[in-house]
C-alpha positions as CSV (number, residue, x, y, z in Angstrom):
1,M,-86.1,17.5,-40.5
2,A,-87.6,20.3,-42.4
3,A,-85.6,23.9,-41.9
4,T,-87.1,26.7,-40.4
5,L,-87.1,30.7,-41.5
6,G,-87.2,33.7,-39.1
7,P,-87.9,36.5,-39.0
8,V,-89.7,36.1,-41.7
9,D,-89.5,38.8,-44.5
10,S,-92.7,39.6,-46.2
11,I,-91.4,38.6,-49.2
12,L,-90.1,35.0,-48.2
13,N,-91.8,32.0,-48.1
14,V,-90.5,28.8,-46.9
15,N,-91.9,25.3,-48.6
16,G,-89.7,22.4,-46.2
17,T,-86.4,23.2,-46.9
18,T,-86.3,26.1,-49.6
19,F,-86.9,29.2,-49.6
20,Y,-87.9,31.5,-52.2
21,F,-88.9,35.1,-53.0
22,D,-92.6,35.2,-54.2
23,K,-93.0,38.6,-55.7
24,D,-90.4,39.9,-58.5
25,T,-89.7,43.4,-57.4
26,S,-87.0,45.3,-58.2
27,G,-84.5,47.3,-56.2
28,I,-85.7,45.3,-52.9
29,G,-83.6,43.4,-50.1
30,S,-84.2,41.5,-48.1
31,K,-82.7,39.2,-44.9
32,A,-83.3,35.7,-44.3
33,T,-82.3,33.2,-41.5
34,V,-82.4,29.8,-41.4
35,T,-82.0,27.4,-38.6
36,V,-81.4,23.6,-39.5
37,S,-81.5,21.2,-36.5
38,G,-82.0,18.0,-36.0
39,D,-80.5,14.8,-37.9
40,P,-79.2,14.2,-40.4
41,Y,-77.5,17.8,-40.0
42,T,-75.5,17.6,-36.2
43,N,-72.2,16.1,-35.7
44,Q,-71.7,15.9,-39.2
45,I,-67.9,14.7,-40.1
46,T,-68.8,15.6,-44.1
47,P,-69.3,19.0,-46.0
48,I,-72.7,20.3,-45.7
49,T,-73.8,22.6,-48.6
50,F,-75.9,25.3,-48.4
51,R,-77.6,26.1,-52.6
52,I,-78.0,29.9,-53.6
53,Y,-80.1,29.8,-57.0
54,A,-81.8,33.0,-58.8
55,W,-83.1,33.1,-62.2
56,N,-85.1,35.7,-64.6
57,A,-88.3,33.9,-66.3
58,E,-89.1,37.1,-68.4
59,S,-86.3,38.4,-69.8
60,D,-82.4,38.1,-70.2
61,N,-82.3,40.8,-68.0
62,G,-82.1,41.2,-64.2
63,S,-79.7,40.5,-61.2
64,F,-79.5,39.1,-58.3
65,T,-76.9,40.1,-55.3
66,V,-76.2,37.8,-52.8
67,D,-74.0,39.4,-49.7
68,S,-73.0,39.4,-46.4
69,L,-73.5,35.8,-46.5
70,T,-72.9,34.1,-42.2
71,V,-72.5,30.1,-41.5
72,K,-73.2,30.1,-38.1
73,G,-73.9,27.2,-35.2
74,Q,-73.4,25.5,-31.6
75,Y,-70.4,23.0,-31.3
76,G,-68.8,20.8,-28.5
77,I,-65.2,19.6,-28.2
78,I,-63.7,19.8,-31.5
79,E,-61.2,16.4,-31.4
80,N,-58.2,17.2,-33.0
81,T,-57.4,13.9,-34.8
82,Q,-54.8,15.2,-37.6
83,N,-52.1,16.4,-34.4
84,Y,-49.1,14.4,-34.0
85,M,-49.6,13.5,-30.8
86,E,-53.3,12.2,-30.7
87,Y,-51.5,9.2,-32.6
88,S,-54.4,8.5,-35.1
89,G,-52.7,7.5,-37.9
90,C,-53.7,11.1,-39.5
91,S,-51.4,12.7,-38.3
92,H,-50.8,16.5,-40.2
93,M,-50.2,19.0,-38.2
94,F,-48.9,20.4,-34.1
95,T,-51.0,22.9,-32.6
96,E,-49.4,26.6,-32.3
97,G,-49.3,25.9,-28.2
98,Q,-47.9,22.9,-29.6
99,A,-45.0,24.4,-32.2
100,D,-44.2,27.2,-29.1
101,R,-43.6,24.5,-26.1
102,M,-41.4,22.9,-28.7
103,R,-39.5,25.5,-29.6
104,F,-39.1,26.8,-26.2
105,T,-37.4,23.5,-25.2
106,L,-34.9,23.3,-28.7
107,A,-34.2,27.0,-27.7
108,S,-33.4,25.7,-23.7
109,G,-29.8,26.0,-22.1
110,T,-30.8,22.7,-20.1
111,S,-28.8,19.5,-21.3
112,D,-27.3,22.1,-24.2
113,R,-30.5,21.5,-26.3
114,N,-30.0,25.1,-27.8
115,N,-26.4,23.4,-29.2
116,L,-28.6,21.0,-31.1
117,W,-29.4,23.3,-33.7
118,N,-26.4,25.1,-33.7
119,P,-25.0,25.8,-36.8
120,V,-21.6,24.9,-35.4
121,N,-22.2,21.7,-33.4
122,Q,-24.1,20.8,-37.2
123,A,-20.8,21.3,-39.4
124,Q,-19.2,19.1,-36.6
125,V,-21.6,15.9,-36.3
126,G,-22.1,16.1,-40.1
127,I,-26.0,16.9,-40.6
128,N,-27.7,19.2,-42.2
129,G,-25.7,19.2,-45.2
130,N,-22.2,19.2,-43.5
131,Q,-19.9,16.9,-44.2
132,V,-17.6,15.2,-41.3
133,S,-14.8,13.0,-41.3
134,C,-13.5,10.7,-38.4
135,A,-11.1,8.3,-37.2
136,P,-12.6,4.7,-36.7
137,E,-13.4,3.2,-33.4
138,A,-11.6,-0.6,-33.3
139,D,-13.7,-3.2,-32.4
140,F,-13.7,-7.4,-33.6
141,Y,-15.2,-10.9,-32.9
142,T,-15.3,-14.2,-33.6
143,R,-18.1,-16.9,-33.9
144,T,-15.7,-19.5,-32.5
145,P,-14.1,-18.2,-29.3
146,F,-12.9,-22.0,-28.3
147,V,-11.2,-24.2,-30.6
148,C,-8.1,-26.6,-30.2
149,E,-4.6,-26.1,-31.5
150,G,-3.5,-26.0,-34.9
151,T,-7.3,-25.1,-36.0
152,Q,-8.0,-22.0,-37.6
153,V,-9.9,-19.4,-36.5
154,Q,-11.1,-16.1,-38.6
155,F,-11.2,-12.8,-36.8
156,K,-13.8,-10.3,-38.0
157,A,-13.6,-6.4,-37.6
158,N,-16.0,-4.8,-36.5
159,V,-15.2,-1.1,-36.4
160,K,-17.4,1.8,-35.8
161,R,-18.1,5.2,-35.9
162,A,-16.3,5.5,-39.5
163,T,-14.8,3.5,-42.4
164,A,-11.3,1.8,-41.5
165,T,-9.4,2.0,-44.8
166,Y,-6.0,-0.5,-43.1
167,W,-5.8,-2.9,-40.3
168,N,-3.4,-3.8,-38.0
169,W,-3.8,-7.4,-36.2
170,T,-1.3,-8.6,-33.6
171,F,-2.5,-12.7,-32.5
172,D,-0.7,-13.4,-29.5
173,G,0.9,-17.0,-29.7
174,G,-0.6,-17.1,-33.6
175,T,-0.1,-18.1,-37.0
176,P,0.2,-15.5,-38.7
177,A,1.9,-13.8,-35.6
178,T,0.6,-10.2,-37.8
179,S,-1.8,-9.7,-40.4
180,T,-3.4,-6.7,-42.2
181,D,-6.3,-8.2,-43.6
182,E,-9.9,-6.9,-42.7
183,N,-10.6,-10.4,-41.9
184,P,-7.9,-12.7,-40.8
185,F,-7.7,-16.0,-40.6
186,V,-5.1,-17.6,-37.9
187,S,-4.2,-20.9,-35.5
188,F,-2.6,-20.7,-32.3
189,E,-0.2,-23.9,-30.9
190,G,-0.3,-24.1,-27.5
191,P,-3.6,-24.4,-24.5
192,G,-5.1,-21.5,-22.9
193,Y,-6.8,-17.6,-23.5
194,R,-4.8,-15.9,-26.3
195,N,-4.6,-11.7,-26.4
196,V,-5.9,-10.4,-29.7
197,T,-5.0,-6.6,-30.7
198,L,-6.4,-4.6,-33.6
199,T,-5.6,-1.0,-35.0
200,A,-7.7,0.3,-37.4
201,G,-7.8,3.5,-38.9
202,N,-8.3,6.1,-41.5
203,D,-6.7,9.4,-43.0
204,Q,-8.4,11.0,-40.1
205,G,-6.6,8.7,-37.4
206,E,-6.5,5.3,-35.6
207,N,-7.8,3.4,-32.7
208,T,-6.3,0.2,-30.8
209,I,-8.1,-2.7,-28.9
210,S,-7.1,-5.7,-26.8
211,K,-9.1,-8.1,-25.9
212,P,-6.9,-10.9,-23.6
213,Y,-9.7,-13.6,-23.1
214,E,-11.2,-13.0,-26.9
215,I,-10.1,-17.0,-27.1
216,L,-9.4,-20.0,-25.5
217,I,-7.3,-22.1,-27.1
218,G,-8.1,-26.0,-25.8
219,A,-5.6,-28.3,-24.8
220,G,-5.0,-32.0,-26.1
221,Y,-4.9,-33.5,-22.4
222,S,-6.9,-33.5,-19.3
223,E,-6.8,-30.3,-17.8
224,V,-8.0,-32.5,-14.1
225,N,-6.8,-35.2,-12.4
226,G,-8.8,-38.2,-13.4
227,L,-12.3,-38.2,-14.1
228,L,-14.5,-35.0,-13.3
229,N,-16.0,-34.1,-9.6
230,Q,-16.2,-30.7,-9.1
231,S,-17.8,-29.7,-5.9
232,F,-17.1,-25.9,-6.2
233,N,-16.1,-25.8,-2.2
234,N,-14.1,-22.8,-2.6
235,I,-13.3,-20.2,-5.5
236,N,-10.0,-21.5,-6.9
237,D,-12.3,-24.8,-8.4
238,F,-14.1,-22.1,-10.3
239,W,-11.5,-20.3,-11.9
240,S,-10.6,-23.2,-14.3
241,W,-14.1,-23.1,-15.6
242,P,-14.3,-21.0,-18.4
243,V,-17.2,-18.4,-18.7
244,L,-18.7,-16.2,-21.4
245,N,-21.2,-13.1,-21.0
246,Y,-22.2,-13.3,-24.3
247,E,-24.2,-9.6,-23.5
248,N,-20.9,-7.8,-22.0
249,N,-23.8,-7.0,-19.2
250,S,-24.2,-7.4,-15.3
251,S,-25.8,-11.0,-15.9
252,Y,-22.4,-13.5,-15.7
253,W,-21.3,-16.9,-13.6
254,G,-19.5,-16.5,-10.7
255,W,-18.6,-18.2,-7.6
256,T,-20.4,-17.6,-4.2
257,D,-20.4,-19.8,-0.6
258,A,-23.6,-18.9,0.0
259,A,-25.0,-22.1,-0.8
260,G,-24.3,-25.7,-2.0
261,H,-25.6,-29.1,-2.7
262,D,-23.4,-30.8,-0.2
263,A,-21.7,-28.4,1.4
264,P,-20.9,-24.0,0.9
265,G,-19.9,-23.4,-2.6
266,S,-21.3,-23.2,-5.8
267,A,-21.8,-21.6,-9.5
268,I,-23.8,-19.1,-9.9
269,L,-25.8,-17.3,-12.2
270,N,-26.9,-13.8,-11.2
271,A,-29.3,-13.8,-13.6
272,S,-31.7,-11.7,-11.6
273,Q,-29.9,-9.0,-12.7
274,T,-30.6,-9.5,-16.7
275,Y,-33.2,-6.8,-16.6
276,D,-31.3,-4.3,-14.6
277,K,-29.3,-2.9,-17.8
278,V,-32.1,-0.9,-19.8
279,Q,-34.8,1.0,-17.4
280,D,-36.5,2.9,-20.2
281,I,-40.0,3.0,-21.8
282,F,-38.6,1.8,-25.0
283,S,-37.3,-1.6,-23.6
284,T,-39.2,-4.6,-24.9
285,T,-39.4,-8.0,-23.9
286,S,-37.4,-9.1,-26.9
287,D,-34.6,-7.0,-25.9
288,F,-34.0,-9.8,-23.1
289,L,-34.6,-13.2,-25.0
290,H,-31.4,-13.3,-26.7
291,D,-29.0,-12.9,-23.4
292,Q,-26.9,-15.5,-23.1
293,D,-24.6,-16.4,-20.4
294,I,-21.8,-20.2,-20.6
295,I,-19.9,-21.8,-18.4
296,L,-17.7,-24.7,-19.2
297,T,-16.3,-27.6,-18.1
298,P,-12.1,-27.6,-18.4
299,S,-11.0,-29.6,-21.2
300,L,-11.1,-33.5,-20.3
301,D,-9.2,-36.7,-21.8
302,L,-11.8,-39.0,-22.3
303,S,-10.1,-41.2,-24.5
304,N,-9.5,-44.5,-22.6
305,V,-13.2,-44.2,-20.7
306,S,-16.0,-46.4,-21.4
307,S,-19.6,-45.9,-19.8
308,V,-19.6,-42.5,-19.4
309,E,-22.2,-40.5,-17.1
310,F,-22.3,-37.2,-16.6
311,S,-24.3,-35.1,-14.0
312,F,-25.4,-32.3,-11.7
313,W,-26.9,-30.3,-9.2
314,F,-29.0,-27.2,-9.6
315,A,-31.6,-24.9,-8.1
316,Y,-33.7,-22.6,-9.4
317,K,-36.4,-20.2,-8.2
318,T,-38.8,-18.5,-11.0
319,R,-40.4,-14.7,-10.3
320,T,-43.8,-15.8,-11.9
321,N,-47.1,-17.5,-10.9
322,V,-47.8,-17.3,-14.8
323,A,-46.2,-20.8,-16.6
324,A,-46.7,-19.4,-20.1
325,D,-44.1,-16.6,-18.9
326,I,-41.3,-19.3,-17.5
327,T,-39.5,-18.8,-21.0
328,E,-35.7,-19.4,-19.5
329,S,-33.8,-22.4,-20.5
330,L,-30.4,-23.9,-19.6
331,E,-28.8,-26.1,-22.3
332,I,-26.6,-28.4,-21.7
333,S,-24.1,-29.7,-24.4
334,Y,-21.1,-31.5,-25.1
335,S,-18.2,-30.5,-27.4
336,T,-15.1,-33.0,-28.9
337,D,-13.1,-30.4,-30.9
338,C,-12.3,-28.1,-27.4
339,G,-15.5,-26.3,-28.1
340,K,-15.8,-25.4,-31.8
341,T,-19.0,-27.6,-32.6
342,W,-21.5,-28.4,-30.0
343,L,-23.9,-31.2,-30.0
344,V,-27.1,-30.4,-27.5
345,K,-27.9,-33.8,-24.9
346,D,-31.2,-31.7,-23.1
347,N,-32.7,-28.4,-23.0
348,I,-34.1,-27.7,-19.0
349,S,-36.8,-24.9,-20.3
350,G,-39.8,-23.5,-18.7
351,G,-41.5,-24.9,-15.6
352,E,-38.5,-28.3,-15.9
353,L,-36.1,-25.6,-14.9
354,V,-37.7,-24.6,-11.7
355,T,-36.9,-26.5,-8.7
356,A,-37.6,-24.4,-6.0
357,G,-41.2,-22.7,-6.5
358,I,-42.0,-19.0,-6.8
359,G,-40.1,-16.4,-5.2
360,D,-38.0,-12.8,-5.3
361,A,-34.6,-11.8,-6.4
362,G,-31.4,-12.7,-4.6
363,Y,-32.8,-15.9,-3.1
364,I,-30.8,-18.5,-1.7
365,P,-31.3,-22.1,-2.3
366,T,-31.8,-24.5,0.5
367,A,-31.3,-28.4,1.2
368,G,-34.5,-29.1,-0.4
369,D,-34.3,-26.7,-3.2
370,W,-31.4,-28.8,-5.1
371,R,-32.3,-31.5,-8.2
372,Q,-29.9,-33.6,-9.8
373,M,-29.5,-34.2,-13.7
374,N,-28.4,-37.5,-14.8
375,Y,-27.2,-38.6,-18.3
376,S,-25.6,-41.8,-20.3
377,M,-22.8,-39.8,-22.8
378,S,-22.2,-41.9,-26.0
379,S,-19.2,-43.3,-27.0
380,I,-18.4,-40.2,-29.2
381,V,-17.1,-38.3,-25.8
382,Q,-14.2,-41.1,-25.7
383,D,-11.9,-38.5,-27.4
384,N,-9.0,-36.4,-25.7
385,Q,-10.6,-32.6,-26.3
386,V,-13.9,-32.8,-24.6
387,R,-15.6,-29.9,-22.7
388,F,-19.7,-30.0,-21.4
389,R,-21.3,-26.5,-21.6
390,F,-23.9,-25.2,-19.7
391,R,-25.6,-22.1,-22.0
392,Y,-28.6,-20.0,-20.1
393,T,-31.0,-18.2,-22.0
394,S,-32.8,-15.6,-20.0
395,G,-36.6,-14.6,-20.1
396,P,-38.7,-11.7,-18.8
397,F,-38.9,-13.2,-15.3
398,S,-35.5,-14.4,-14.5
399,N,-33.6,-15.1,-11.5
400,D,-30.7,-16.6,-9.9
401,L,-29.8,-20.1,-11.1
402,F,-26.8,-22.3,-8.6
403,L,-25.0,-25.4,-10.4
404,D,-22.9,-27.6,-8.4
405,D,-21.9,-31.0,-7.9
406,V,-20.6,-31.8,-11.6
407,K,-19.2,-35.2,-12.3
408,I,-18.5,-37.6,-14.7
409,S,-17.5,-41.0,-13.8
410,G,-17.0,-44.3,-16.2
411,V,-14.4,-47.3,-16.7
412,V,-11.2,-45.9,-16.9
413,G,-8.6,-48.4,-18.7
414,I,-6.0,-50.1,-17.3
415,D,-3.7,-49.5,-19.6
416,E,-3.7,-45.3,-19.0
417,L,-3.6,-46.0,-15.3
418,A,-0.3,-48.1,-16.0
419,Q,1.5,-45.7,-18.2
420,S,0.4,-42.6,-16.8
421,G,2.6,-42.5,-13.5
422,S,2.0,-40.8,-10.6
423,L,2.5,-37.0,-9.4
424,S,1.8,-35.9,-6.0
425,L,2.1,-32.3,-4.4
426,F,2.6,-31.3,-0.7
427,P,1.6,-29.0,1.0
428,N,-1.9,-27.9,-1.5
429,P,-1.8,-25.0,-0.8
430,A,1.5,-23.8,-0.7
431,T,3.6,-20.9,-0.2
432,D,7.1,-21.1,-0.6
433,Q,8.3,-24.4,-0.7
434,L,6.6,-27.1,-2.9
435,T,7.4,-31.7,-2.6
436,I,6.3,-33.0,-6.0
437,N,7.1,-37.0,-6.0
438,V,6.9,-38.3,-9.7
439,D,7.0,-41.6,-11.5
440,L,7.5,-42.1,-15.1
441,A,5.7,-45.7,-15.1
442,G,8.8,-47.3,-16.5
443,S,9.4,-44.6,-19.3
444,K,12.8,-43.3,-19.2
445,T,12.1,-39.6,-19.7
446,G,9.4,-37.2,-18.2
447,Q,8.3,-34.0,-18.4
448,L,7.0,-31.5,-15.6
449,S,5.2,-28.5,-16.4
450,F,3.6,-25.9,-14.7
451,L,0.3,-23.8,-15.8
452,D,-1.4,-20.7,-14.8
453,M,-4.8,-20.2,-15.7
454,T,-4.0,-19.1,-19.2
455,G,-2.8,-22.8,-20.0
456,R,0.7,-21.2,-20.2
457,K,3.7,-22.8,-19.4
458,V,5.4,-20.6,-16.8
459,Y,8.1,-23.8,-15.5
460,V,9.4,-26.6,-17.1
461,Q,11.5,-29.4,-16.0
462,Q,12.7,-32.5,-17.5
463,V,12.5,-35.6,-15.0
464,A,14.6,-39.0,-14.9
465,A,13.1,-42.5,-15.1
466,G,12.1,-43.7,-12.0
467,A,10.4,-42.6,-8.8
468,Q,12.0,-39.6,-7.3
469,Q,11.4,-36.8,-4.9
470,L,11.6,-33.0,-6.2
471,E,12.2,-30.3,-3.8
472,L,11.3,-26.7,-5.2
473,D,11.5,-23.5,-4.2
474,L,8.6,-21.7,-6.3
475,G,10.1,-17.6,-5.1
476,K,13.0,-18.6,-6.8
477,L,10.9,-20.0,-10.0
478,G,8.9,-17.0,-10.1
479,I,5.9,-18.8,-9.9
480,S,3.9,-16.0,-7.3
481,R,0.3,-16.6,-5.9
482,G,-2.3,-18.2,-8.0
483,V,-3.6,-21.0,-9.1
484,Y,-1.5,-23.5,-11.4
485,M,-2.0,-26.8,-13.4
486,V,1.0,-29.0,-12.2
487,R,1.3,-31.7,-15.3
488,L,3.5,-34.7,-15.6
489,E,4.3,-36.3,-19.0
490,N,6.4,-39.2,-20.1
491,G,5.2,-39.9,-23.8
492,L,3.2,-42.9,-22.7
493,G,0.5,-40.8,-21.0
494,Q,0.1,-37.6,-18.6
495,R,-0.9,-37.0,-15.1
496,T,-2.6,-33.4,-13.8
497,E,-2.6,-32.0,-10.7
498,K,-4.2,-28.4,-9.5
499,L,-1.9,-26.5,-7.0
500,V,-3.1,-23.0,-5.1
501,V,-0.2,-21.0,-4.4
502,R,-0.9,-18.4,-1.5
């Protein structure tokens, strides 16, 4: 579109978009106002150039002067696409108002913000050219928290806050019992949990941490009497099942009497609490996809059992009506080395995990919500160090999971029944007095042991050959309230009974 000229001076002419003098008059000044409108001169992002050009056609003498040049125009809202808060990907600046707001915030005493840039604080935290040395914060882990007796385990120091220069380990019941290695190897004798302590330090100081349940040593015998038939009808049944909360958060395996398959009482994983641990704008779905919680059966001796069948009942209700969003799963696996390595038997995931439809968190299953799973096991489980594992992996719509009536059945060899003898406890639960009937089944000697729930022997008594009745005063033996495993060994086999002391 052609430009227009106005007001028109007598010595200026316009020709399209070109304006020029039509007289060669010395010492004459003139003012021109040029208006440019319409496409392609509106809403331009790229620059527009105005050219002013003069020449003398007669001689080399003469001059041309331009003065008081002004460019004006009309504009609407100009987007500041280069502002950091515009998030355009072309960020270069803050506005003056934004800068003032940030300075005001940093100078505010609210939440001690004015101390963030204080030189004393910078020196103490080691920023802005300052250096500071701290004592380390001790921590550690092992990738094999479940192993058999005598199995070597590596513990790894996971020191925080500062670099450690020395490490002092103590292993309860371990070989070695102490170590100064950063990542030592150790083995343990005797079943149960073992306390591990690490002190890590440098020239600025040291820090100590103890973990009494970091590792569980499996028994070389069955921790249940006969084959497994766990109904979880009372909380004492639950305590003999090891659990592990990998994330150490508010979602973990526990026990409830609010629901059960055949009777009140079941194991429960409050997985609906998985998403309560983080409630800020930086949380993403991926923060929760790796949240895992496991529960293990007690150690089982299935070495003389054939045609092993494994079954359980479970109940689960999803919190979403979108099938693709049901990403949580329940993996069933088994181990023949006390839990060091696992073989996966099944992985119940997605819609297969849902037994009770859609609902809110904190639901209580009814009779029709339970589903049974049955598995025929291979001969590989005919071992004396067998565990079964339930591992739940959360999803964005996790809900509470209920587990009940876990059962292992099979054909028990006659030799084991004949050789292991007999063991009975009365009363059970007991208070102060306990009567034990034992029979060594022809063996000349035997041993009666009381083990607490960590697997430690709290009382041992030798038993003579033949059938006999033992009267024990639990108070005098130092056996306080709790749950114990009473084991009878006769050299040819063993029997185990659970004892509750009130």
